[in-house]
C-alpha positions as CSV (number, residue, x, y, z in Angstrom):
1,M,-36.1,25.7,36.3
2,R,-32.9,23.9,37.1
3,P,-29.8,24.7,35.0
4,A,-29.4,21.1,33.9
5,M,-33.0,20.9,32.7
6,L,-32.7,24.2,30.9
7,L,-29.5,23.0,29.1
8,G,-31.2,19.8,28.1
9,R,-34.2,21.6,26.5
10,T,-31.9,24.0,24.7
11,L,-29.9,21.2,23.2
12,S,-33.1,19.4,22.2
13,L,-34.5,22.4,20.4
14,A,-31.2,23.0,18.6
15,L,-31.1,19.4,17.4
16,S,-34.7,19.6,16.2
17,L,-34.0,22.8,14.3
18,A,-30.9,21.3,12.6
19,L,-32.9,18.2,11.5
20,S,-35.7,20.3,10.1
21,L,-33.3,22.5,8.1
22,G,-31.6,19.4,6.8
23,A,-35.0,18.1,5.6
24,C,-35.8,21.4,3.8
25,S,-32.5,21.6,2.0
26,A,-31.5,18.2,0.8
27,P,-28.0,18.1,-0.7
28,R,-27.6,18.5,-4.4
29,L,-25.0,17.1,-6.7
30,S,-22.1,19.4,-7.6
31,H,-20.0,19.2,-10.7
32,Q,-16.9,17.0,-10.4
33,D,-14.1,16.5,-12.9
34,A,-12.9,13.0,-13.9
35,P,-9.6,12.1,-12.2
36,A,-6.7,13.7,-14.0
37,A,-3.7,14.4,-11.8
38,R,-3.0,15.1,-8.1
39,T,-1.7,18.6,-7.3
40,E,-0.3,18.3,-3.8
41,S,3.3,19.2,-3.5
42,G,5.9,16.5,-4.0
43,V,3.9,14.5,-6.6
44,Q,5.0,16.2,-9.8
45,K,8.3,14.8,-11.1
46,A,10.4,15.9,-14.0
47,S,9.4,13.8,-17.1
48,M,13.1,13.5,-18.1
49,D,14.1,11.7,-14.9
50,A,14.4,7.9,-14.8
51,R,10.9,6.8,-14.1
52,L,9.0,3.7,-13.0
53,V,7.6,1.7,-15.9
54,V,4.5,-0.4,-15.4
55,V,2.2,-2.4,-17.6
56,M,-1.4,-2.3,-16.7
57,A,-4.0,-4.9,-17.7
58,P,-7.6,-3.7,-18.0
59,F,-9.3,-4.2,-14.6
60,A,-12.0,-6.9,-14.5
61,D,-15.7,-5.9,-13.9
62,P,-17.4,-6.8,-10.7
63,G,-19.1,-10.1,-10.7
64,S,-22.4,-8.2,-10.5
65,N,-23.5,-4.7,-10.0
66,P,-27.0,-3.3,-9.5
67,L,-26.7,-0.9,-12.4
68,G,-25.9,-3.7,-14.8
69,W,-23.1,-1.6,-16.5
70,K,-20.4,-3.3,-18.5
71,G,-16.9,-2.0,-18.7
72,V,-16.7,-0.6,-15.1
73,G,-13.3,-2.3,-14.5
74,P,-11.6,-1.0,-17.8
75,A,-13.0,2.5,-17.1
76,V,-11.4,2.5,-13.7
77,S,-8.0,1.2,-14.9
78,D,-8.0,3.8,-17.7
79,A,-8.6,6.5,-15.1
80,V,-5.7,5.2,-13.1
81,A,-3.4,5.2,-16.2
82,R,-4.5,8.7,-17.1
83,M,-3.7,10.0,-13.6
84,L,-0.3,8.2,-13.4
85,R,0.7,9.7,-16.8
86,N,-0.4,13.2,-15.8
87,D,1.5,13.0,-12.5
88,H,4.7,12.4,-14.6
89,A,5.8,9.9,-12.1
90,V,5.2,6.6,-13.9
91,D,5.4,5.5,-17.5
92,V,2.4,3.4,-18.2
93,R,1.9,0.8,-21.0
94,I,-1.6,-0.7,-21.4
95,L,-2.3,-4.3,-22.5
96,S,-5.1,-4.1,-25.1
97,K,-6.6,-7.3,-23.7
98,D,-6.1,-9.1,-20.4
99,P,-5.0,-12.7,-21.0
100,G,-7.1,-13.6,-18.0
101,G,-6.2,-15.7,-15.0
102,D,-3.3,-17.5,-16.7
103,R,-0.4,-16.0,-14.8
104,E,2.3,-17.0,-17.2
105,A,0.3,-15.7,-20.2
106,R,-0.1,-12.3,-18.4
107,L,3.7,-12.1,-17.7
108,A,4.6,-13.1,-21.3
109,A,2.2,-10.5,-22.7
110,A,3.5,-7.7,-20.4
111,R,7.2,-8.5,-21.2
112,A,6.5,-8.6,-24.9
113,L,4.7,-5.2,-24.8
114,A,7.4,-3.5,-22.6
115,P,10.7,-5.4,-22.1
116,D,11.9,-2.4,-19.9
117,A,8.9,-2.5,-17.6
118,D,9.3,-3.0,-13.8
119,Y,5.9,-4.3,-12.9
120,L,2.6,-5.7,-14.1
121,V,-0.5,-4.2,-12.4
122,V,-3.7,-6.2,-12.5
123,G,-7.0,-5.7,-10.7
124,R,-10.7,-6.2,-10.4
125,V,-13.5,-3.9,-9.2
126,T,-15.2,-6.1,-6.6
127,D,-17.9,-3.7,-5.3
128,F,-19.8,-0.9,-7.2
129,L,-23.1,-0.1,-5.4
130,H,-25.2,1.9,-3.0
131,T,-25.2,0.1,0.3
132,A,-28.9,0.7,1.2
133,E,-30.1,-0.8,-2.1
134,V,-28.4,-4.2,-2.1
135,G,-28.8,-7.1,0.2
136,G,-32.1,-5.9,1.5
137,G,-30.4,-2.9,3.0
138,T,-28.4,-5.0,5.4
139,L,-25.1,-3.3,4.4
140,T,-26.1,0.1,5.7
141,R,-24.1,1.6,8.5
142,T,-25.7,3.4,11.4
143,G,-24.5,6.9,12.1
144,L,-25.4,9.7,14.6
145,F,-28.7,10.4,12.7
146,G,-29.6,6.9,11.8
147,S,-28.8,4.5,8.9
148,R,-26.4,5.8,6.2
149,N,-26.7,5.1,2.5
150,E,-23.3,5.1,0.9
151,A,-21.9,4.8,-2.6
152,F,-19.2,2.0,-2.1
153,V,-16.4,1.1,-4.5
154,A,-13.7,-1.5,-3.9
155,V,-10.8,-2.5,-6.1
156,E,-8.7,-5.7,-5.6
157,L,-5.2,-4.9,-6.7
158,E,-2.1,-7.1,-7.5
159,V,1.3,-5.9,-8.4
160,I,3.8,-8.4,-10.0
161,R,7.5,-7.7,-10.4
162,L,8.3,-8.6,-14.0
163,E,12.0,-9.4,-13.3
164,D,11.2,-12.5,-11.4
165,G,7.4,-12.9,-11.5
166,L,7.0,-12.3,-7.7
167,V,3.8,-10.8,-6.4
168,V,5.1,-7.8,-4.4
169,R,1.8,-6.1,-3.4
170,Q,-1.8,-7.2,-2.9
171,D,-4.4,-4.8,-1.7
172,L,-8.2,-4.3,-1.4
173,L,-8.7,-0.6,-1.7
174,R,-12.1,0.8,-0.7
175,S,-13.8,4.2,-0.7
176,A,-17.3,5.4,0.2
177,E,-19.4,8.6,-0.2
178,D,-22.7,9.5,1.3
179,V,-25.7,9.3,-1.0
180,P,-28.2,12.2,-1.0
181,K,-31.8,11.0,-0.4
182,E,-33.0,12.0,-3.9
183,V,-30.3,9.9,-5.7
184,T,-31.2,6.2,-6.4
185,L,-29.6,3.6,-8.5
186,R,-32.7,3.4,-10.6
187,D,-33.1,7.1,-11.5
188,G,-29.9,8.8,-10.3
189,Y,-27.7,7.2,-13.0
190,D,-30.2,7.1,-15.8
191,G,-28.5,7.7,-19.2
192,L,-25.0,7.5,-17.8
193,S,-22.2,5.0,-18.2
194,P,-18.8,4.4,-16.4
195,R,-17.2,6.5,-19.2
196,S,-19.7,9.3,-19.1
197,Y,-18.1,12.6,-18.1
198,L,-21.1,13.4,-15.8
199,F,-20.7,10.1,-14.0
200,W,-17.9,11.6,-11.9
201,S,-20.4,14.0,-10.4
202,T,-22.5,11.2,-8.9
203,P,-21.9,9.6,-5.5
204,L,-20.5,6.4,-7.2
205,G,-18.3,8.6,-9.4
206,E,-16.9,10.4,-6.4
207,A,-16.3,7.1,-4.6
208,T,-14.6,5.7,-7.7
209,S,-12.4,8.8,-8.0
210,E,-11.2,8.2,-4.4
211,A,-10.5,4.5,-5.2
212,V,-8.5,5.6,-8.3
213,A,-6.4,7.9,-6.2
214,E,-5.7,5.0,-3.8
215,V,-4.5,2.8,-6.6
216,V,-2.3,5.6,-8.0
217,A,-0.7,6.1,-4.6
218,V,0.2,2.4,-4.4
219,V,1.8,2.3,-7.8
220,E,3.7,5.6,-7.4
221,E,5.3,4.2,-4.2
222,L,6.8,1.2,-5.9
223,P,10.6,1.3,-6.4
224,T,12.2,0.9,-9.8
225,A,13.6,-2.6,-10.1
226,S,16.9,-1.2,-11.2
227,G,17.2,1.0,-8.1
228,L,16.3,-1.7,-5.6
229,R,19.3,-2.7,-3.5
230,L,18.5,-5.1,-0.6
231,E,21.6,-4.8,1.5
232,I,21.8,-6.4,5.0
233,A,21.7,-3.6,7.6
234,S,22.2,-5.7,10.7
235,V,22.1,-9.3,11.9
236,K,20.3,-11.1,14.7
237,G,22.4,-14.2,14.3
238,R,24.1,-16.2,11.6
239,R,20.7,-17.1,10.1
240,E,18.5,-14.0,10.7
241,V,19.4,-10.7,9.0
242,I,17.6,-7.4,8.9
243,L,17.0,-5.1,5.9
244,D,16.3,-1.4,6.2
245,V,13.5,-1.5,3.5
246,G,10.2,-3.3,3.6
247,R,6.7,-2.8,2.1
248,N,7.9,0.6,0.9
249,A,10.2,-1.3,-1.5
250,G,7.5,-3.8,-2.6
251,L,8.6,-6.6,-0.3
252,S,6.2,-9.2,1.1
253,T,6.4,-11.9,3.7
254,G,7.4,-15.2,2.0
255,D,9.5,-13.6,-0.8
256,R,12.4,-15.9,-1.7
257,L,15.8,-14.4,-2.4
258,R,19.5,-15.4,-2.7
259,L,22.5,-14.1,-0.7
260,V,25.2,-12.6,-2.8
261,E,28.4,-10.6,-2.4
262,R,28.4,-6.8,-2.6
263,D,28.9,-7.0,-6.4
264,G,25.3,-8.3,-6.6
265,T,26.2,-11.4,-8.7
266,T,28.6,-13.7,-6.8
267,E,26.7,-16.2,-4.7
268,V,27.5,-16.8,-1.1
269,R,27.8,-20.5,-0.2
270,D,27.3,-22.4,3.0
271,A,30.5,-23.1,4.8
272,V,29.8,-26.9,5.2
273,T,27.5,-27.9,2.4
274,R,28.9,-25.5,-0.2
275,Q,25.3,-24.9,-1.4
276,A,24.2,-21.4,-2.5
277,I,22.5,-19.7,0.4
278,G,18.9,-18.7,-0.1
279,A,16.7,-16.5,2.0
280,E,13.0,-16.1,2.8
281,L,11.4,-12.9,4.2
282,I,9.7,-14.0,7.5
283,S,8.6,-10.5,8.7
284,V,8.0,-7.4,6.7
285,R,7.1,-4.0,8.0
286,G,6.7,-0.6,6.3
287,D,10.4,0.2,6.2
288,S,12.2,-2.9,7.5
289,A,12.2,-6.7,6.9
290,V,13.7,-9.8,8.5
291,A,15.0,-12.6,6.3
292,Y,16.0,-16.2,7.4
293,L,18.9,-17.7,5.6
294,S,18.9,-21.3,4.4
295,G,22.6,-21.8,5.4
296,E,25.6,-20.2,7.1
297,P,28.6,-18.7,5.4
298,A,32.1,-19.1,6.9
299,A,32.6,-17.4,10.2
300,T,35.0,-14.9,8.6
301,V,32.2,-13.6,6.3
302,D,30.7,-10.3,7.5
303,L,27.0,-10.4,6.6
304,V,26.4,-6.7,7.0
305,G,26.5,-5.1,3.6
306,L,26.0,-8.3,1.6
307,R,22.9,-8.2,-0.7
308,L,19.8,-10.3,-1.2
309,V,18.5,-10.6,-4.8
310,P,15.6,-12.4,-6.5
311,A,16.7,-15.9,-7.3
312,G,15.7,-15.7,-10.9
313,S,18.1,-12.8,-11.6
314,L,21.2,-14.7,-10.7
315,R,23.8,-16.3,-13.0
316,T,24.7,-19.3,-10.8
317,A,28.3,-20.5,-10.4
318,N,27.4,-23.8,-12.1
319,A,26.0,-21.9,-15.1
320,A,29.1,-19.7,-15.3
321,E,31.4,-22.7,-15.4
322,K,29.7,-24.3,-18.4
């Protein structure tokens, strides 16, 4: 027998044996704890240090979910808050009720609850399902051994800076876990709820736990508003300036700012029009950003080291004169 044919038959027999063993020993659920805190090095922070303060609104439920459970969104946001508190990195305040889609009402409620807060975090669970049991099974992915049934959870997240009402972060965070053949939506979750302790041992529970960790990571990376200094690091011209912070500081393309002196309060004005110079972020990367200025200061002004601040935080020269 040729070596190539022998090798082919050997691989075929090995694959058949693996498949038969898999069929005889279907995976079983193992006990999983609810999300509490991350333990990897570098996460724990001293609780006496100055910490980020966020207000969280209860997350909204998915528009529909095959289990028909209510309260999925609030259960997820509660898990996020619990993990943030246990990590000792973020001070969390929770709105008892989300004012809904009214942006100004949300901001007012958050500022009233926690005047010292840096951000408002709002979100919605958009997906909470087994992929093979919705849409006629059209959502299943194909893997090495055929179609895959996955527990899929997605959370739409928005972070708003309370100082000026700017949206500094928008994400759709997703996670998936393989579903054992014996676990179905109809029977595998019977008697459970999104707040049941045993829920976290299910495929949907494990996927939800991963989504919670993703949300926690986003929030913990936010800078404190008081510590954010947007200083110009270099210039590309008299209108384009470069910052050495970006998404890691909560910046987003389209953010509007004002150019001020190094003291952080005195506005820099256009050399000709004498109008205060504004700025818009036209390109934002992980650790850098490019801003375009609305005017040009005098040629003698060195832009490097000047600061950009949210427009709403300035006391303008006109107001100071009154």
